[in-house]
PAMI-699907 format. One line per field, with one value per residue (C-alpha): residue number from 1; x negated, y, z negated. Coordinates in Angstrom, 2 decimals, m for minus. Layout:
N
kolgu <- [NUM_...]
c1 <- [X_...]
c2 <- [Y_...]
c3 <- [Z_...]
//
This chain:
422
kolgu <- [1_2_3_4_5_6_7_8_9_10_11_12_13_14_15_16_17_18_19_20_21_22_23_24_25_26_27_28_29_30_31_32_33_34_35_36_37_38_39_40_41_42_43_44_45_46_47_48_49_50_51_52_53_54_55_56_57_58_59_60_61_62_63_64_65_66_67_68_69_70_71_72_73_74_75_76_77_78_79_80_81_82_83_84_85_86_87_88_89_90_91_92_93_94_95_96_97_98_99_100_101_102_103_104_105_106_107_108_109_110_111_112_113_114_115_116_117_118_119_120_121_122_123_124_125_126_127_128_129_130_131_132_133_134_135_136_137_138_139_140_141_142_143_144_145_146_147_148_149_150_151_152_153_154_155_156_157_158_159_160_161_162_163_164_165_166_167_168_169_170_171_172_173_174_175_176_177_178_179_180_181_182_183_184_185_186_187_188_189_190_191_192_193_194_195_196_197_198_199_200_201_202_203_204_205_206_207_208_209_210_211_212_213_214_215_216_217_218_219_220_221_222_223_224_225_226_227_228_229_230_231_232_233_234_235_236_237_238_239_240_241_242_243_244_245_246_247_248_249_250_251_252_253_254_255_256_257_258_259_260_261_262_263_264_265_266_267_268_269_270_271_272_273_274_275_276_277_278_279_280_281_282_283_284_285_286_287_288_289_290_291_292_293_294_295_296_297_298_299_300_301_302_303_304_305_306_307_308_309_310_311_312_313_314_315_316_317_318_319_320_321_322_323_324_325_326_327_328_329_330_331_332_333_334_335_336_337_338_339_340_341_342_343_344_345_346_347_348_349_350_351_352_353_354_355_356_357_358_359_360_361_362_363_364_365_366_367_368_369_370_371_372_373_374_375_376_377_378_379_380_381_382_383_384_385_386_387_388_389_390_391_392_393_394_395_396_397_398_399_400_401_402_403_404_405_406_407_408_409_410_411_412_413_414_415_416_417_418_419_420_421_422]
c1 <- [102.06_103.78_106.82_110.13_111.48_110.03_109.06_110.58_107.21_105.61_106.30_105.13_107.80_108.07_105.53_103.25_99.99_99.35_96.63_99.14_101.59_98.84_97.90_101.53_101.99_98.75_99.82_103.21_101.63_99.09_101.79_103.79_100.71_100.01_103.56_104.16_102.71_99.73_100.58_98.38_99.86_100.53_99.45_99.62_96.54_94.21_93.06_89.67_90.99_90.92_93.95_92.95_96.03_96.97_94.85_96.50_96.75_93.79_91.53_89.72_90.16_89.37_91.40_94.58_93.91_90.17_90.00_86.63_84.60_82.26_82.66_80.34_79.96_77.92_75.04_75.10_74.71_71.95_70.20_70.39_68.97_66.18_65.30_65.34_63.04_60.65_60.64_60.07_57.18_55.56_56.03_54.51_51.50_50.89_51.25_48.86_46.21_46.48_46.38_43.35_41.46_42.39_41.55_38.17_37.18_38.72_36.93_34.17_32.05_34.25_33.90_35.95_38.22_36.39_33.11_34.73_35.85_32.45_30.66_33.06_32.49_28.74_28.93_31.05_28.68_31.27_29.34_29.91_27.22_26.15_26.50_23.60_22.14_24.36_27.49_26.92_26.36_29.45_31.66_30.58_29.59_32.18_35.18_35.89_35.64_38.13_40.52_40.38_40.89_43.88_45.34_44.93_46.21_49.21_50.14_49.84_51.99_54.65_54.95_54.98_57.82_59.92_59.33_60.17_63.45_64.35_63.44_65.29_68.12_68.14_66.58_64.65_62.32_59.00_55.62_55.03_58.52_58.67_55.13_53.17_50.80_50.11_49.61_47.14_45.37_44.97_43.13_40.85_40.24_39.47_36.86_35.30_35.51_34.15_31.46_32.65_30.81_31.34_32.70_30.40_32.24_35.40_35.55_37.81_40.08_40.43_41.16_43.70_45.36_45.67_46.98_49.43_50.69_51.26_53.05_55.42_56.21_57.08_59.29_61.05_61.76_62.92_65.22_67.05_70.40_72.99_71.16_70.84_68.59_70.13_68.97_69.32_67.23_64.73_64.26_64.06_61.57_59.49_59.50_58.35_55.63_54.36_54.20_52.38_49.94_49.29_48.54_46.05_44.37_44.13_42.55_39.90_39.24_38.75_36.05_34.42_31.32_31.30_30.53_33.28_35.72_35.18_35.91_39.02_40.31_39.92_42.24_44.83_45.12_44.62_42.09_40.13_37.15_34.86_35.63_32.73_32.42_31.70_34.98_36.78_35.31_36.23_39.90_40.26_40.89_43.61_45.38_45.19_46.34_49.37_50.27_50.05_52.13_54.89_56.68_57.25_59.69_61.81_64.59_64.88_65.06_67.93_69.76_68.96_70.53_73.89_73.69_72.08_74.96_75.40_71.63_71.57_74.42_72.35_69.43_67.28_65.46_65.93_63.63_60.81_61.24_61.10_58.07_56.20_57.06_56.09_52.66_52.41_53.48_50.95_48.22_49.07_49.41_46.24_44.34_45.60_45.07_41.63_40.26_42.60_44.02_47.68_49.52_53.26_56.40_54.93_56.70_59.92_60.08_58.88_61.31_64.27_63.37_63.07_66.29_68.15_66.57_67.14_69.24_68.39_67.06_63.74_62.33_61.52_61.60_58.67_56.08_57.55_57.06_53.41_52.93_54.85_53.03_49.71_50.92_52.11_48.93_46.55_48.48_48.60_44.85_44.22_46.37_44.73_41.25_42.12_44.87_42.64_39.17_36.49_38.33_40.27_43.75_44.34_46.17_48.39_49.50_50.34_52.44_54.27_55.08_56.62_58.20_59.89_62.43_63.26_63.83_66.23_68.09_68.36_69.90_72.51_73.30_73.86_75.96_78.12_78.68_78.94_80.04_76.74_74.30_75.72]
c2 <- [m59.81_m58.82_m56.51_m57.94_m54.52_m51.36_m48.84_m45.36_m43.73_m46.23_m44.34_m40.92_m38.54_m35.05_m32.69_m35.53_m36.56_m40.20_m40.31_m39.29_m41.99_m44.64_m43.48_m43.69_m47.21_m48.38_m46.97_m48.71_m52.01_m51.74_m51.06_m54.11_m56.29_m55.18_m55.78_m59.14_m62.39_m63.83_m66.54_m68.62_m69.04_m72.66_m74.03_m77.36_m79.54_m79.69_m82.92_m82.70_m82.29_m85.17_m87.42_m89.48_m91.12_m89.52_m86.43_m83.08_m80.82_m78.52_m80.60_m82.43_m85.81_m84.71_m85.92_m83.91_m80.90_m80.89_m79.16_m79.43_m78.79_m81.68_m83.59_m81.85_m85.03_m86.84_m84.34_m83.88_m87.65_m87.74_m84.86_m86.58_m89.78_m87.82_m86.10_m89.43_m90.93_m87.99_m88.32_m92.07_m91.53_m88.97_m91.27_m94.25_m92.24_m90.82_m94.27_m95.79_m93.15_m93.50_m97.30_m97.21_m94.92_m96.99_m100.27_m98.95_m98.26_m101.30_m104.59_m106.25_m103.14_m100.22_m96.97_m93.94_m92.40_m89.06_m90.79_m92.54_m89.15_m87.58_m90.39_m90.10_m86.33_m86.88_m89.37_m86.93_m84.04_m82.09_m81.84_m84.28_m86.56_m90.15_m92.92_m94.96_m97.63_m100.45_m98.30_m97.14_m100.71_m102.05_m99.21_m99.03_m102.63_m104.56_m102.49_m100.12_m102.77_m104.84_m101.92_m100.93_m104.54_m104.91_m101.73_m102.93_m106.45_m105.25_m102.66_m105.23_m107.83_m105.32_m103.82_m107.29_m108.34_m105.30_m105.93_m109.63_m108.93_m106.37_m108.65_m111.70_m109.71_m111.52_m110.99_m114.29_m113.61_m113.18_m114.26_m116.69_m118.17_m119.05_m120.37_m117.68_m117.18_m120.91_m121.08_m118.20_m119.91_m123.02_m120.93_m119.45_m122.84_m124.38_m121.68_m122.47_m126.24_m126.40_m123.78_m121.51_m118.22_m117.23_m113.77_m113.10_m111.46_m111.43_m115.20_m115.97_m113.01_m114.05_m117.68_m116.61_m114.27_m116.94_m119.56_m117.08_m116.07_m119.69_m120.36_m117.41_m118.02_m121.64_m120.68_m118.03_m120.36_m123.25_m120.95_m119.64_m121.21_m119.77_m116.46_m115.80_m116.77_m119.12_m118.53_m122.15_m123.28_m120.53_m121.76_m125.43_m124.63_m122.65_m125.60_m127.93_m125.54_m125.02_m128.80_m129.32_m126.50_m127.97_m131.34_m129.73_m127.84_m131.09_m132.77_m130.06_m130.37_m134.12_m133.68_m130.56_m130.42_m129.00_m125.42_m125.44_m126.95_m123.97_m121.57_m123.48_m123.49_m119.72_m119.53_m121.80_m119.94_m116.40_m114.07_m110.88_m112.03_m112.17_m108.63_m106.82_m103.80_m105.97_m107.83_m104.52_m103.36_m106.67_m106.41_m102.63_m102.31_m105.00_m103.61_m99.97_m100.77_m102.71_m100.11_m97.26_m99.02_m100.36_m97.05_m96.33_m99.25_m97.99_m96.45_m99.54_m101.74_m99.60_m100.17_m103.88_m104.11_m103.30_m106.62_m107.85_m106.96_m103.34_m102.90_m104.00_m101.62_m98.83_m99.60_m101.82_m104.72_m107.08_m109.88_m107.51_m105.70_m108.96_m110.15_m106.89_m106.92_m110.58_m109.63_m106.78_m109.08_m111.72_m109.07_m107.74_m111.19_m112.51_m109.49_m110.14_m113.91_m113.63_m111.84_m112.75_m116.19_m117.08_m114.46_m115.00_m113.05_m109.55_m109.22_m110.58_m108.63_m105.17_m104.40_m105.54_m103.24_m100.28_m101.22_m101.21_m97.88_m95.95_m98.00_m100.02_m97.27_m98.39_m94.87_m94.98_m98.74_m99.64_m97.11_m97.27_m101.04_m100.54_m98.09_m100.20_m103.36_m101.63_m100.55_m104.07_m105.81_m103.31_m103.79_m107.57_m107.78_m105.67_m108.05_m111.12_m110.10_m108.66_m110.86_m113.89_m112.38_m113.56_m115.92_m114.65_m115.77_m116.62_m113.69_m115.86_m117.88_m114.71_m113.21_m116.53_m116.66_m113.18_m113.54_m116.93_m115.77_m112.79_m115.14_m117.26_m114.14_m112.99_m116.31_m116.18_m112.51_m113.03_m116.15_m114.35_m111.27_m112.83_m116.39_m117.83_m116.95_m115.86]
c3 <- [16.67_19.88_19.67_20.93_21.95_23.40_20.75_21.08_21.09_23.33_26.56_27.72_26.40_27.85_26.31_25.18_26.76_27.71_25.02_22.34_23.40_23.21_19.69_18.55_19.94_18.33_14.94_15.08_16.07_13.27_10.70_11.77_11.67_8.08_6.88_8.61_7.19_8.96_11.42_13.64_17.10_17.97_21.29_22.98_22.39_25.30_26.91_25.22_21.68_19.22_19.14_16.14_14.64_11.36_11.86_11.39_14.45_14.80_12.53_15.36_13.75_10.20_7.28_6.58_4.44_5.08_8.46_10.14_6.98_6.07_2.86_0.36_m1.73_0.96_1.28_m2.49_m2.99_m0.38_m2.10_m5.48_m4.01_m2.33_m5.60_m7.43_m4.79_m5.17_m8.96_m8.74_m6.32_m8.62_m11.61_m9.75_m8.57_m12.05_m13.65_m11.12_m11.76_m15.53_m15.33_m13.03_m15.41_m18.45_m16.71_m15.56_m19.15_m20.85_m21.36_m23.33_m22.73_m23.75_m21.78_m22.89_m20.26_m20.52_m19.69_m16.71_m15.36_m16.04_m14.18_m11.24_m11.08_m11.16_m8.28_m6.25_m6.93_m8.93_m12.16_m14.99_m16.34_m15.64_m18.20_m19.46_m17.18_m18.50_m18.48_m14.89_m13.73_m15.50_m14.28_m10.64_m9.90_m11.95_m13.06_m10.17_m7.40_m9.39_m9.89_m6.21_m5.14_m7.47_m6.01_m2.41_m3.08_m5.11_m2.50_0.29_m1.49_m2.56_0.91_2.53_0.23_1.15_4.86_4.58_2.80_5.46_8.36_7.07_5.52_2.17_m1.25_m1.35_1.57_m0.20_1.24_m1.63_m1.74_1.97_2.11_3.92_0.96_0.73_4.50_4.41_1.50_3.65_6.23_3.58_1.94_5.34_5.95_2.57_2.82_6.37_5.71_8.53_9.01_12.65_11.68_8.74_5.85_8.01_8.47_5.51_6.32_9.98_9.07_6.45_8.96_11.67_9.23_7.71_11.15_12.12_8.84_8.95_12.63_11.88_8.94_11.01_13.93_11.71_9.72_12.77_13.57_15.92_16.24_12.50_9.63_7.08_3.54_2.47_5.44_4.65_1.08_2.07_4.82_2.33_m0.07_2.69_3.86_0.31_m0.19_3.09_2.34_m1.12_0.48_2.88_0.04_m1.95_1.07_1.33_m2.41_m2.01_0.64_m0.88_m3.06_m6.58_m5.51_m2.93_m5.43_m7.74_m4.90_m3.83_m7.41_m7.36_m4.34_m5.90_m9.21_m7.95_m9.55_m9.05_m11.09_m8.06_m6.89_m5.24_m2.98_0.12_m0.52_m0.88_2.44_4.09_3.15_3.37_7.15_7.19_4.13_5.23_8.78_7.52_4.90_7.41_10.09_7.82_6.98_10.68_10.79_7.87_9.99_12.19_9.10_7.83_11.11_11.02_7.56_9.21_11.05_14.23_16.53_15.27_15.40_19.04_19.87_18.31_20.61_18.38_20.00_17.05_18.18_19.06_15.74_13.80_15.70_15.06_11.36_11.02_12.37_9.85_6.99_8.05_8.17_4.69_3.15_4.75_3.46_m0.07_m0.03_1.49_m1.58_m4.44_m3.70_m4.09_m6.20_m6.10_m7.05_m6.59_m3.25_m4.75_m8.01_m6.96_m4.08_m6.20_m9.06_m6.70_m4.90_m8.21_m9.11_m5.86_m3.47_m0.36_1.92_3.44_3.84_0.13_m0.42_1.86_0.61_m2.91_m2.98_m2.05_m4.92_m7.42_m6.31_m6.95_m10.40_m11.30_m10.16_m11.79_m15.04_m14.53_m13.93_m17.03_m19.06_m17.52_m18.63_m22.03_m23.54_m24.09_m24.51_m23.99_m21.60_m18.60_m17.59_m13.91_m12.37_m10.17_m13.19_m15.12_m12.31_m11.87_m15.60_m15.38_m11.94_m12.38_m15.03_m12.83_m9.90_m11.97_m13.11_m9.51_m8.46_m11.23_m10.61_m6.89_m7.40_m9.96_m7.79_m4.35_m5.09_m3.84_m1.09_2.24]
//
């Protein structure tokens, strides 16, 4: 604090050295500074300082009374959500591993879990012991291909559902609901009915991919109106596409022989009963490629959820993003349909459950939906082949029986909270 008058000892009195006068002035100034209350000098705001209306001077636009300190509640909430996502991921991975082990040992020929682990260790050269001849054949030629196929198909459908809902910006966009699964099934059924084999083991997968791509592109274009996707048009288009795909499948059934009819029925009902290692290898590249690419679009999907115009202002090419994700969804769905037939409601149910558990952020939702989809389908396949032994329930029928009530509940919940679909 500057002195308003000259201190008596501030000058150089006779008999004193200049150093002594400086020490005396410093002592007096220090004493006044200790006794006076602290005060921050005011100054006029510069041209670069914030002029936010309602902000207190010196806070740079912050709320009055908060200064420039950030709100501690926001990082705390983000940290809690991150911890919850980590816990959910660990729980899903643990559940998937336990379900896979239990499913590998459960069936008409019972194999204890310890024996499953011992056989796996023996195959990997880590010790353990092999099972008897029948047990080894059942485990490695029947059970494990089915478990791995259920894992891949469930992960593909769950991830595709999360991507579809993010792309279209509504909770009804699921590959089965809007007809992409039925369209991909038409491609697979056409390959069976016409006896196509130009790509070997990849023929059905390629045909399913092309048909699924055509289907989802048609639905996307027909659902656009005035630069946005209308949910009502989306649902109606999906109904029409499903009906048309069913008519085409019926036409192929009419002209097919008895062996082809059995295969086509497999596609219509959905099942993993014909799982083999060659089928796993045929679908593995498509599923892995789609599952690895999808998480890289999570941040852009979060920005797209703000709306098309804000996303464009933030540098997102919306049409290119949607086109790329439609290709990924078609790849994932074609991979699933090519080996398991039409299995609906996995892509609708799984992302909603995770969204209710941890919020709408796609950084967790996309990979989490893949994990949860794998869990649901491994459990569903286990139920399908054990609930009605020695018969086996169609997997697609079982998932539809469980998913349909959830779909009705979702419709009522949204109508009650939002007054209908927007």
